[in-house]
DSSP file (Angstrom, degrees, kcal/mol; ACC not computed):
  #  RESIDUE AA STRUCTURE BP1 BP2  ACC     N-H-->O    O-->H-N    N-H-->O    O-->H-N    TCO  KAPPA ALPHA  PHI   PSI    X-CA   Y-CA   Z-CA
    1    1 A M    >         0   0    0      0, 0.0     3,-1.3     0, 0.0     0, 0.0   0.000 360.0 360.0 360.0 122.4   20.7   13.1   14.7
    2    2 A K  T 3   +     0   0    0      1,-0.3     0, 0.0     3,-0.0     0, 0.0   0.675 360.0  66.9 -72.1 -17.9   20.8   13.3   18.5
    3    3 A D  T 3  S+     0   0    0      2,-0.0     2,-0.3     0, 0.0    -1,-0.3   0.588  99.8  58.8 -78.3  -9.1   17.0   13.6   18.9
    4    4 A L    <   +     0   0    0     -3,-1.3     2,-0.3    23,-0.0     3,-0.1  -0.912  62.4 176.0-120.9 147.0   16.6   10.1   17.6
    5    5 A S        +     0   0    0     -2,-0.3    17,-0.2     1,-0.1    -3,-0.0  -0.967  59.1  26.9-144.3 162.6   17.9    6.8   18.9
    6    6 A N  S    S+     0   0    0     -2,-0.3    16,-2.2     1,-0.2     2,-0.4   0.857  74.9 173.3  55.7  40.4   17.7    3.1   18.1
    7    7 A I  E     +A   21   0A   0     14,-0.2    14,-0.3     1,-0.1    -1,-0.2  -0.638  19.2 174.3 -82.7 131.4   16.9    3.8   14.4
    8    8 A K  E     +     0   0A   0     12,-2.9     2,-0.3    -2,-0.4    13,-0.2   0.576  66.2  17.4-110.2 -14.5   16.7    0.8   12.2
    9    9 A M  E     -A   20   0A   0     11,-1.5    11,-3.1     2,-0.0     2,-0.3  -0.983  56.5-167.4-157.2 143.6   15.6    2.4    8.9
   10   10 A I  E     -A   19   0A   0     -2,-0.3     2,-0.3     9,-0.2     9,-0.2  -0.947   4.2-172.2-128.9 156.4   15.4    5.8    7.3
   11   11 A S  E     -A   18   0A   0      7,-2.2     7,-3.3    -2,-0.3     2,-0.4  -0.993   8.2-157.1-146.6 139.3   13.5    7.0    4.2
   12   12 A T  E     -A   17   0A   0     -2,-0.3     5,-0.2     5,-0.2    60,-0.2  -0.915   9.6-177.0-125.9 148.8   13.7   10.3    2.5
   13   13 A G        -     0   0    0      3,-2.9    61,-0.2    -2,-0.4    62,-0.2  -0.248  57.3 -62.7-113.4-153.9   11.5   12.4    0.1
   14   14 A S  S    S-     0   0    0     60,-2.5    61,-0.1    59,-0.4    60,-0.1   0.930 125.6  -9.1 -64.4 -48.3   12.1   15.7   -1.6
   15   15 A D  S    S+     0   0    0     59,-0.5    16,-2.9    16,-0.1     2,-0.3  -0.038 125.9  62.4-145.1  32.4   12.4   17.8    1.6
   16   16 A H  E     - B   0  30A   0     14,-0.3    -3,-2.9    58,-0.1     2,-0.3  -0.966  56.7-157.0-149.8 163.1   11.4   15.5    4.4
   17   17 A F  E     -AB  12  29A   0     12,-2.3    12,-1.8    -2,-0.3     2,-0.3  -0.990   5.6-148.3-144.5 157.7   12.5   12.2    6.0
   18   18 A L  E     -AB  11  28A   0     -7,-3.3    -7,-2.2    -2,-0.3     2,-0.4  -0.905   8.2-162.4-118.2 149.6   11.2    9.4    8.1
   19   19 A A  E     -AB  10  27A   0      8,-2.4     8,-2.7    -2,-0.3     2,-0.5  -1.000   4.1-157.3-132.2 134.4   13.0    7.3   10.7
   20   20 A L  E     -AB   9  26A   0    -11,-3.1   -12,-2.9    -2,-0.4   -11,-1.5  -0.947  14.1-153.6-110.6 125.8   11.7    4.0   12.0
   21   21 A D  E >   -A    7   0A   0      4,-2.5     3,-1.9    -2,-0.5   -14,-0.2  -0.431  32.4 -98.9 -95.6 174.3   13.0    2.9   15.4
   22   22 A N  T 3  S+     0   0    0    -16,-2.2   -15,-0.1     1,-0.3   -16,-0.1   0.633 120.4  59.8 -67.1 -14.8   13.5   -0.6   16.8
   23   23 A E  T 3  S-     0   0    0    -17,-0.2    -1,-0.3     2,-0.1    44,-0.1   0.475 120.4-104.8 -90.6  -3.3   10.2   -0.4   18.7
   24   24 A G  S <  S+     0   0    0     -3,-1.9    43,-2.0     1,-0.3     2,-0.3   0.669  74.9 138.6  88.5  17.9    8.2    0.1   15.4
   25   25 A K        -     0   0    0     41,-0.1    -4,-2.5    43,-0.1     2,-0.4  -0.748  42.1-143.8 -96.7 145.3    7.6    3.9   15.9
   26   26 A V  E     -BC  20  61A   0     35,-0.6    35,-3.0    -2,-0.3     2,-0.4  -0.904  13.0-169.7-112.2 135.9    7.9    6.3   13.0
   27   27 A F  E     -BC  19  60A   0     -8,-2.7    -8,-2.4    -2,-0.4     2,-0.3  -0.940   4.6-163.2-122.0 145.9    9.3    9.8   13.3
   28   28 A A  E     +BC  18  59A   0     31,-2.7    31,-2.7    -2,-0.4     2,-0.3  -0.916   9.2 175.6-128.9 155.1    9.2   12.5   10.6
   29   29 A M  E     +B   17   0A   0    -12,-1.8   -12,-2.3    -2,-0.3     2,-0.3  -0.983  41.8  31.6-155.2 147.5   11.0   15.8   10.0
   30   30 A G  E    S+BC  16  55A   0     25,-2.3    25,-2.5    -2,-0.3   -14,-0.3  -0.841  94.8  19.9 114.3-145.3   11.1   18.5    7.4
   31   31 A D  E     + C   0  54A   0    -16,-2.9    23,-0.2    -2,-0.3   -16,-0.1  -0.445  46.3 169.0 -70.3 129.3    8.5   19.8    5.0
   32   32 A D    >   +     0   0    0     21,-3.7     3,-1.6    -2,-0.2    22,-0.2   0.084  39.3 119.1-123.5  19.2    4.9   19.1    6.0
   33   33 A T  T 3  S+     0   0    0     20,-0.4    18,-0.3     1,-0.3    -1,-0.1   0.851  89.6  29.7 -55.1 -37.8    3.2   21.4    3.4
   34   34 A F  T 3  S-     0   0    0     19,-0.1    79,-0.6    16,-0.1    -1,-0.3   0.156 128.7 -89.6-109.2  16.1    1.4   18.5    1.8
   35   35 A G  S X  S+     0   0    0     -3,-1.6     3,-1.9    77,-0.1     5,-0.1   0.611  78.4 144.0  89.1  13.7    1.2   16.4    5.0
   36   36 A Q  T 3  S+     0   0    0      1,-0.3    -4,-0.2     2,-0.1    -7,-0.1   0.753  72.4  51.2 -59.7 -25.1    4.5   14.5    4.6
   37   37 A C  T 3  S-     0   0    0     -9,-0.1    -1,-0.3    -7,-0.1    -9,-0.2   0.469 103.8-131.7 -93.6  -1.2    5.2   14.6    8.3
   38   38 A G    <   +     0   0    0     -3,-1.9    24,-0.5    75,-0.2    -2,-0.1   0.856  57.8 140.3  62.3  40.3    1.7   13.1    9.1
   39   39 A Q        -     0   0    0      1,-0.3    76,-0.2    76,-0.1    -1,-0.1   0.032  63.7 -90.7-110.1  27.7    0.9   15.6   11.8
   40   40 A S        -     0   0    0     74,-1.6    -1,-0.3    -5,-0.1    -3,-0.1   0.243  32.6 -95.6  81.1 158.4   -2.9   16.3   11.2
   41   41 A S    >   -     0   0    0     -3,-0.1     3,-2.2     3,-0.1    -1,-0.1   0.774  35.7-161.8 -79.8 -27.9   -4.6   18.9    9.1
   42   42 A E  T 3  S-     0   0    0      1,-0.3    -2,-0.0     2,-0.0    -1,-0.0   0.877  80.2 -46.0  44.9  45.4   -5.2   21.5   11.8
   43   43 A G  T 3  S+     0   0    0      1,-0.2    -1,-0.3     0, 0.0     2,-0.1   0.596 103.2 148.5  77.5  10.9   -7.9   23.0    9.6
   44   44 A R    <   -     0   0    0     -3,-2.2    -1,-0.2     1,-0.1     2,-0.2  -0.462  51.4-105.9 -79.6 151.7   -5.7   22.9    6.5
   45   45 A S        -     0   0    0      4,-0.3     6,-0.1    -2,-0.1    -1,-0.1  -0.513  11.6-145.9 -77.7 141.7   -7.2   22.5    3.1
   46   46 A T  S    S+     0   0    0     -2,-0.2    65,-2.0    63,-0.1    66,-0.9   0.478  86.2  48.1 -85.0  -2.4   -6.8   19.2    1.3
   47   47 A T  S    S-     0   0    0     64,-0.2    -2,-0.1    63,-0.2    63,-0.0  -0.872 100.0 -35.3-129.9 166.0   -6.6   21.0   -2.1
   48   48 A A  S    S+     0   0    0     -2,-0.3     2,-0.1     2,-0.1    -2,-0.1  -0.251  98.6  65.1 -60.3 148.8   -4.5   24.0   -3.3
   49   49 A P  S    S-     0   0    0      0, 0.0     2,-0.3     0, 0.0    -4,-0.3   0.404  71.6-173.3 -82.0 144.0   -3.6   26.5   -2.2
   50   50 A F        -     0   0    0     -2,-0.1     2,-0.4    -4,-0.1   -16,-0.1  -0.787  13.4-141.3-101.8 147.5   -1.3   24.8    0.3
   51   51 A F        -     0   0    0     -2,-0.3    -7,-0.0   -18,-0.3    -3,-0.0  -0.925  25.7-104.5-115.2 135.1    0.6   26.7    2.9
   52   52 A E        +     0   0    0     -2,-0.4     2,-0.3   -18,-0.1   -21,-0.0  -0.255  42.4 169.6 -61.0 134.8    4.2   25.9    3.9
   53   53 A K        -     0   0    0      2,-0.0   -21,-3.7     0, 0.0   -20,-0.4  -0.980   7.0-176.5-145.0 135.7    4.7   24.1    7.2
   54   54 A R  E     -C   31   0A   0     -2,-0.3     2,-0.5   -23,-0.2   -23,-0.2  -0.959  21.0-146.4-135.8 151.3    7.9   22.6    8.5
   55   55 A F  E     -C   30   0A   0    -25,-2.5   -25,-2.3    -2,-0.3     4,-0.1  -0.977   7.4-170.6-117.1 117.9    9.1   20.6   11.4
   56   56 A G  E    S+     0   0A   0     -2,-0.5    -1,-0.1   -27,-0.2   -27,-0.1   0.575  75.2  42.3 -84.1 -11.2   12.7   21.3   12.5
   57   57 A K  E    S-     0   0A   0    -27,-0.1   -27,-0.2   -29,-0.1   -29,-0.1  -0.948 102.9 -84.6-131.1 153.4   12.9   18.4   14.9
   58   58 A P  E     -     0   0A   0      0, 0.0     2,-0.4     0, 0.0   -29,-0.2  -0.301  43.9-163.9 -59.7 137.2   11.6   14.9   14.6
   59   59 A V  E     -C   28   0A   0    -31,-2.7   -31,-2.7    -4,-0.1     2,-0.3  -0.950  24.2-108.3-122.8 144.3    8.0   14.4   15.5
   60   60 A L  E     -C   27   0A   0     -2,-0.4     2,-0.6   -33,-0.2   -33,-0.2  -0.521  25.2-140.7 -71.8 132.5    6.2   11.1   16.2
   61   61 A V  E     -C   26   0A   0    -35,-3.0     2,-0.7    -2,-0.3   -35,-0.6  -0.861  21.5-126.9 -93.0 123.1    3.8    9.9   13.5
   62   62 A Q        +     0   0    0     -2,-0.6   -37,-0.0   -24,-0.5   -35,-0.0  -0.608  40.2 164.8 -77.9 112.7    0.7    8.4   15.2
   63   63 A L        -     0   0    0     -2,-0.7     4,-0.1   -37,-0.1   -37,-0.0  -0.979  36.9-139.0-128.3 141.7    0.1    5.0   13.8
   64   64 A P  S    S+     0   0    0      0, 0.0     2,-0.3     0, 0.0    -1,-0.0   0.567  82.4  43.3 -80.4  -8.1   -2.2    2.3   15.3
   65   65 A E  S    S-     0   0    0    -41,-0.1     2,-0.3    20,-0.0    -2,-0.1  -0.898  95.9 -86.0-134.4 162.0    0.1   -0.7   14.7
   66   66 A K        -     0   0    0     -2,-0.3    16,-2.4     1,-0.1     2,-0.3  -0.519  46.3-137.4 -68.2 128.6    3.8   -1.5   15.0
   67   67 A V  E     +D   81   0B   0    -43,-2.0    14,-0.3    -2,-0.3     3,-0.1  -0.713  27.0 175.4 -93.8 138.4    5.6   -0.5   11.9
   68   68 A V  E     +     0   0B   0     12,-3.1     2,-0.3    -2,-0.3    13,-0.2   0.553  68.7  20.8-114.0 -15.7    8.2   -2.8   10.3
   69   69 A K  E     -D   80   0B   0     11,-1.5    11,-3.0   -45,-0.1    -1,-0.3  -0.991  58.8-162.6-155.8 145.7    9.0   -0.9    7.1
   70   70 A I  E     -D   79   0B   0     -2,-0.3     2,-0.3     9,-0.2     9,-0.2  -0.927   4.2-173.2-127.4 154.1    8.8    2.7    5.7
   71   71 A A  E     -D   78   0B   0      7,-2.1     7,-2.7    -2,-0.3     2,-0.4  -0.989   5.8-161.7-146.2 139.2    8.9    4.1    2.2
   72   72 A S  E     -D   77   0B   0     -2,-0.3    61,-0.4     5,-0.2     5,-0.2  -0.955   4.7-172.9-124.6 142.7    9.0    7.7    1.0
   73   73 A G        -     0   0    0      3,-3.7   -59,-0.4    -2,-0.4    62,-0.2  -0.350  55.7 -66.0-109.1-163.4    8.3    9.3   -2.3
   74   74 A Y  S    S-     0   0    0     60,-1.6   -60,-2.5   -61,-0.2   -59,-0.5   0.924 126.5 -12.3 -53.4 -50.6    8.7   12.9   -3.5
   75   75 A R  S    S+     0   0    0     60,-0.3    16,-3.0    59,-0.3     2,-0.3   0.080 125.3  69.5-142.2  25.1    6.0   14.2   -1.1
   76   76 A H  E     - E   0  90B   0     14,-0.3    -3,-3.7    58,-0.2     2,-0.3  -0.950  55.4-158.0-143.3 164.3    4.2   11.1    0.2
   77   77 A N  E     -DE  72  89B   0     12,-2.5    12,-1.5    -2,-0.3     2,-0.3  -0.937   6.5-154.6-141.9 158.6    5.0    8.1    2.5
   78   78 A F  E     -DE  71  88B   0     -7,-2.7    -7,-2.1    -2,-0.3     2,-0.4  -0.979   3.1-163.5-130.5 148.1    4.0    4.6    3.4
   79   79 A A  E     -DE  70  87B   0      8,-2.3     8,-2.4    -2,-0.3     2,-0.4  -0.994   9.8-156.1-128.7 125.9    4.3    2.6    6.7
   80   80 A I  E     -DE  69  86B   0    -11,-3.0   -12,-3.1    -2,-0.4   -11,-1.5  -0.861  15.1-147.0-102.8 133.4    3.9   -1.2    6.6
   81   81 A T  E >   -D   67   0B   0      4,-2.8     3,-1.9    -2,-0.4   -14,-0.3  -0.500  26.8-109.1-100.9 167.9    2.9   -2.8    9.8
   82   82 A D  T 3  S+     0   0    0    -16,-2.4   -15,-0.1     1,-0.3    -1,-0.1   0.629 118.8  60.8 -67.9 -12.4    3.7   -6.2   11.4
   83   83 A K  T 3  S-     0   0    0    -17,-0.3    -1,-0.3     2,-0.1     3,-0.1   0.361 121.5-105.9 -93.6   3.7    0.1   -7.2   10.6
   84   84 A G  S <  S+     0   0    0     -3,-1.9    44,-2.5     1,-0.3     2,-0.2   0.653  77.8 132.5  81.7  15.5    0.6   -6.7    6.9
   85   85 A N        -     0   0    0     42,-0.2    -4,-2.8    44,-0.0     2,-0.4  -0.606  44.0-146.1 -95.1 160.9   -1.4   -3.4    6.7
   86   86 A I  E     -E   80   0B   0     33,-0.4    33,-2.9    -6,-0.2     2,-0.4  -0.993   8.9-166.9-131.8 136.7   -0.2   -0.3    5.0
   87   87 A F  E     -EF  79 118B   0     -8,-2.4    -8,-2.3    -2,-0.4     2,-0.3  -0.939   9.3-167.9-120.2 142.1   -0.8    3.3    5.9
   88   88 A G  E     +EF  78 117B   0     29,-2.6    29,-2.3    -2,-0.4     2,-0.3  -0.943  11.1 165.5-132.8 153.6   -0.2    6.3    3.7
   89   89 A W  E     +E   77   0B   0    -12,-1.5   -12,-2.5    -2,-0.3     2,-0.3  -0.979  35.5  52.5-160.2 157.7    0.0   10.1    4.1
   90   90 A G  E    S+EF  76 113B   0     23,-2.8    23,-2.7    -2,-0.3   -14,-0.3  -0.855  90.3   9.1 117.2-151.9    1.2   13.2    2.1
   91   91 A Y  E     + F   0 112B   0    -16,-3.0    21,-0.3    -2,-0.3   -16,-0.2  -0.459  51.0 168.6 -72.7 132.8    0.6   14.5   -1.4
   92   92 A N    >   +     0   0    0     19,-3.4     3,-1.9    -2,-0.2    20,-0.2  -0.018  29.9 128.1-133.9  28.0   -2.1   12.6   -3.3
   93   93 A N  T 3  S+     0   0    0     18,-0.5    -1,-0.1     1,-0.3    19,-0.1   0.771  87.0  34.3 -63.7 -26.5   -2.7   14.8   -6.3
   94   94 A Q  T 3  S-     0   0    0     17,-0.1    -1,-0.3    -3,-0.1    17,-0.1   0.103 120.6-104.6-109.9  19.2   -2.2   11.8   -8.7
   95   95 A Q    <   +     0   0    0     -3,-1.9    -2,-0.1    15,-0.2    -3,-0.1   0.822  69.3 152.1  59.6  34.1   -3.8    9.3   -6.3
   96   96 A Q  S    S+     0   0    0      1,-0.2     3,-0.1    41,-0.1    -4,-0.1   0.675  74.4  42.1 -68.3 -16.1   -0.3    8.0   -5.5
   97   97 A L  S    S-     0   0    0      1,-0.4     2,-0.3    -7,-0.1    -1,-0.2   0.784 132.2 -12.7 -95.8 -35.0   -1.6    7.0   -2.0
   98   98 A S        -     0   0    0     -6,-0.1    -1,-0.4     2,-0.1    -2,-0.0  -0.940  37.1-152.5-166.9 142.2   -5.0    5.6   -3.0
   99   99 A H        +     0   0    0     -2,-0.3     5,-0.1    -3,-0.1    -3,-0.1   0.252  54.0 140.2 -95.8   9.6   -7.4    5.5   -5.9
  100  100 A S    >>  -     0   0    0      1,-0.1     3,-1.6     3,-0.1     4,-0.8  -0.199  63.5-118.6 -57.0 144.9  -10.3    5.1   -3.5
  101  101 A D  H >> S+     0   0    0      1,-0.3     3,-0.9     2,-0.2     4,-0.5   0.838 109.4  62.2 -55.3 -38.7  -13.3    7.0   -4.5
  102  102 A E  H 34 S+     0   0    0      1,-0.3    -1,-0.3     2,-0.2     3,-0.2   0.742 106.4  46.4 -66.1 -19.5  -13.4    9.2   -1.4
  103  103 A Y  H <4 S+     0   0    0     -3,-1.6     7,-2.1     1,-0.1    -1,-0.3   0.630 114.3  46.6 -92.1 -14.8  -10.0   10.7   -2.4
  104  104 A A  H << S+     0   0    0     -3,-0.9    -2,-0.2    -4,-0.8    -1,-0.1   0.242  70.7 139.6-114.8  12.7  -10.8   11.3   -6.0
  105  105 A M    ><  -     0   0    0     -4,-0.5     3,-0.5     3,-0.4    -3,-0.0  -0.385  49.6-140.6 -60.6 129.4  -14.2   13.0   -5.9
  106  106 A E  T 3  S+     0   0    0      1,-0.2    -1,-0.2     2,-0.2     0, 0.0   0.887 100.5  45.4 -58.7 -41.6  -14.3   15.8   -8.5
  107  107 A E  T 3  S+     0   0    0      1,-0.2    -1,-0.2    -3,-0.0    -2,-0.1   0.688 132.2  17.2 -79.3 -17.5  -16.2   18.2   -6.2
  108  108 A N  S <  S+     0   0    0     -3,-0.5    -3,-0.4   -62,-0.0    -1,-0.2  -0.380  79.8 177.9-151.4  64.9  -14.0   17.5   -3.1
  109  109 A P        -     0   0    0      0, 0.0     2,-0.8     0, 0.0    -5,-0.2  -0.339  27.1-135.2 -72.9 153.4  -10.7   15.8   -3.9
  110  110 A W        +     0   0    0     -7,-2.1   -63,-0.2     1,-0.1   -15,-0.2  -0.856  33.7 162.5-106.2  94.1   -8.1   15.0   -1.3
  111  111 A H  S    S+     0   0    0    -65,-2.0   -19,-3.4    -2,-0.8   -18,-0.5   0.597  71.2  39.5 -87.6 -12.0   -4.8   16.1   -2.8
  112  112 A A  E     -F   91   0B   0    -66,-0.9     2,-0.6   -21,-0.3   -21,-0.2  -0.994  64.1-163.9-138.0 132.6   -3.2   16.1    0.6
  113  113 A I  E     -F   90   0B   0    -23,-2.7   -23,-2.8   -79,-0.6   -75,-0.2  -0.953   7.9-174.4-115.8 109.9   -3.7   13.5    3.3
  114  114 A F  E     +     0   0B   0     -2,-0.6   -74,-1.6   -25,-0.2    -1,-0.1   0.662  66.0  43.0 -86.5 -18.6   -2.3   15.0    6.6
  115  115 A T  E    S-     0   0B   0    -76,-0.2   -27,-0.1   -77,-0.1   -76,-0.1  -0.970  99.9 -89.4-126.5 146.0   -2.7   12.0    8.9
  116  116 A P  E     -     0   0B   0      0, 0.0   -27,-0.2     0, 0.0    -2,-0.1  -0.248  46.8-171.0 -55.3 131.3   -1.8    8.4    8.1
  117  117 A M  E     -F   88   0B   0    -29,-2.3   -29,-2.6    -4,-0.1     2,-0.1  -0.960  28.3-105.0-124.8 142.9   -4.8    6.5    6.7
  118  118 A P  E     -F   87   0B   0      0, 0.0     2,-0.7     0, 0.0   -31,-0.3  -0.447  27.7-141.8 -66.1 136.7   -5.1    2.8    6.0
  119  119 A I        +     0   0    0    -33,-2.9   -33,-0.4     1,-0.1   -21,-0.1  -0.902  39.4 149.6 -99.9 116.6   -4.8    1.9    2.3
  120  120 A K    >   +     0   0    0     -2,-0.7     3,-2.8   -35,-0.1     4,-0.5   0.626  20.5 122.2-123.2 -22.6   -7.3   -0.8    1.6
  121  121 A K  T 3  S-     0   0    0      1,-0.3   -22,-0.1     2,-0.2   -21,-0.1  -0.225  96.6  -6.7 -53.1 126.0   -8.4   -0.5   -2.0
  122  122 A D  T 3  S+     0   0    0      1,-0.1    -1,-0.3     3,-0.0    -2,-0.0   0.563 115.2  95.2  64.7  11.3   -7.6   -3.8   -3.8
  123  123 A L    X   +     0   0    0     -3,-2.8     3,-2.4     3,-0.1    -2,-0.2   0.343  44.7 136.8-112.0   5.6   -5.7   -5.1   -0.8
  124  124 A E  T 3  S+     0   0    0     -4,-0.5     3,-0.1     1,-0.3    -4,-0.0  -0.300  81.4   6.1 -55.2 128.8   -8.5   -7.1    0.9
  125  125 A G  T 3  S+     0   0    0      1,-0.3    21,-0.3    19,-0.0     2,-0.3   0.546 107.2 118.1  75.5   7.0   -7.2  -10.4    2.1
  126  126 A K    <   -     0   0    0     -3,-2.4     2,-0.6    18,-0.2    -1,-0.3  -0.742  58.3-140.5-106.4 155.1   -3.6   -9.5    1.2
  127  127 A F  E     -G  143   0C   0     16,-2.7    16,-2.2    -2,-0.3     2,-0.3  -0.964  22.0-136.5-114.0 113.0   -0.5   -9.1    3.4
  128  128 A V  E     +G  142   0C   0    -44,-2.5    14,-0.3    -2,-0.6   -44,-0.1  -0.533  30.8 167.1 -73.9 129.3    1.6   -6.2    2.4
  129  129 A I  E     +     0   0C   0     12,-3.0     2,-0.3     1,-0.3    13,-0.2   0.585  61.1   3.7-116.5 -17.9    5.4   -7.0    2.5
  130  130 A D  E     -G  141   0C   0     11,-1.7    11,-2.8     2,-0.0    -1,-0.3  -0.990  53.2-169.2-162.1 161.7    6.9   -4.0    0.6
  131  131 A A  E     -G  140   0C   0     -2,-0.3     2,-0.3     9,-0.2     9,-0.2  -0.986   3.3-164.6-153.6 151.2    6.3   -0.7   -1.0
  132  132 A A  E     -G  139   0C   0      7,-2.4     7,-2.8    -2,-0.3     2,-0.4  -0.992   9.3-155.5-137.7 145.3    8.1    1.8   -3.2
  133  133 A C  E     +G  138   0C   0    -61,-0.4     5,-0.2    -2,-0.3   -61,-0.1  -0.964  10.9 178.7-125.7 137.4    7.2    5.4   -3.9
  134  134 A G        -     0   0    0      3,-2.8   -60,-1.6    -2,-0.4   -59,-0.3  -0.236  52.3 -76.0-110.1-154.4    8.1    7.7   -6.8
  135  135 A E  S    S+     0   0    0    -62,-0.2   -60,-0.3   -61,-0.1   -39,-0.1   0.947 123.3   1.8 -74.2 -48.9    7.2   11.2   -7.6
  136  136 A E  S    S+     0   0    0    -62,-0.1     2,-0.3   -43,-0.1    -1,-0.1   0.030 127.1  51.3-129.8  26.9    3.6   10.6   -8.7
  137  137 A F        -     0   0    0    -41,-0.1    -3,-2.8     2,-0.0     2,-0.3  -0.964  55.6-157.8-153.8 167.6    3.1    6.9   -8.2
  138  138 A S  E     -G  133   0C   0     -2,-0.3     2,-0.4    -5,-0.2    -5,-0.2  -0.982   6.3-150.5-147.2 155.0    3.6    4.1   -5.8
  139  139 A L  E     -G  132   0C   0     -7,-2.8    -7,-2.4    -2,-0.3     2,-0.4  -0.989   8.9-164.9-127.3 138.9    3.9    0.3   -5.9
  140  140 A I  E     -G  131   0C   0     -2,-0.4     2,-0.5    -9,-0.2    -9,-0.2  -0.992   6.1-154.7-127.1 128.9    2.8   -2.1   -3.2
  141  141 A L  E     +G  130   0C   0    -11,-2.8   -12,-3.0    -2,-0.4   -11,-1.7  -0.896  21.8 173.3-106.2 127.5    3.9   -5.7   -3.0
  142  142 A C  E     -G  128   0C   0     -2,-0.5     2,-0.4     8,-0.4   -14,-0.2  -0.828  22.5-144.9-127.6 163.2    1.7   -8.2   -1.3
  143  143 A K  E     -G  127   0C   0    -16,-2.2   -16,-2.7    -2,-0.3     7,-0.2  -0.959  24.5-120.5-125.1 153.1    1.4  -11.9   -0.6
  144  144 A N    >>  -     0   0    0      5,-2.7     4,-2.6    -2,-0.4     3,-1.3  -0.820  19.9-150.7 -90.0 112.7   -1.8  -13.9   -0.4
  145  145 A P  T 34 S+     0   0    0      0, 0.0    -1,-0.1     0, 0.0   -19,-0.1   0.759  90.2  63.1 -59.1 -24.9   -1.8  -15.4    3.1
  146  146 A S  T 34 S+     0   0    0    -21,-0.3   -20,-0.0     1,-0.2   -21,-0.0   0.810 127.9   5.7 -73.0 -27.6   -3.8  -18.4    1.9
  147  147 A N  T <4 S-     0   0    0     -3,-1.3    -1,-0.2     2,-0.1     0, 0.0   0.363  93.3-120.2-136.4   5.2   -1.1  -19.7   -0.5
  148  148 A N     <  +     0   0    0     -4,-2.6     2,-0.2     1,-0.2    -2,-0.0   0.600  56.4 155.6  63.7  14.0    1.9  -17.3    0.1
  149  149 A D              0   0    0     -5,-0.5    -5,-2.7     1,-0.1    -1,-0.2  -0.492 360.0 360.0 -67.3 140.2    1.9  -16.2   -3.6
  150  150 A V              0   0    0     -7,-0.2    -8,-0.4    -2,-0.2    -1,-0.1   0.389 360.0 360.0 -97.1 360.0    3.5  -12.8   -4.1
């Protein structure tokens, strides 16, 4: 793809993809109906009905730290930073991005997360080293910095 250069990693979902460049920047392209491209909600609803939105060219995903690894699921993504933090965005109907209470409230659930958010639940004091995403689940691999246990 001529719009991207110095790419060191790519990751694909159902109808979207991410590219990570050598500077630690993440770019997204494709379906953003559920926030897969991480481009803000722009007044969009976090629950159904969702309205189709697509990006035909790569767009920069705004992340506050340098990214070293990316992972994509069916309609959600993770970015792991050089500081051992993890950010997630996209479809969250089964809490595949986070089980945090604010995303699972019955009266106001967040089934779509349109901008990357830090994933912290159960990760306090851990250094994230890898992640994998499926259709409706995710796995995060961490090490404990105090003793290097994985």
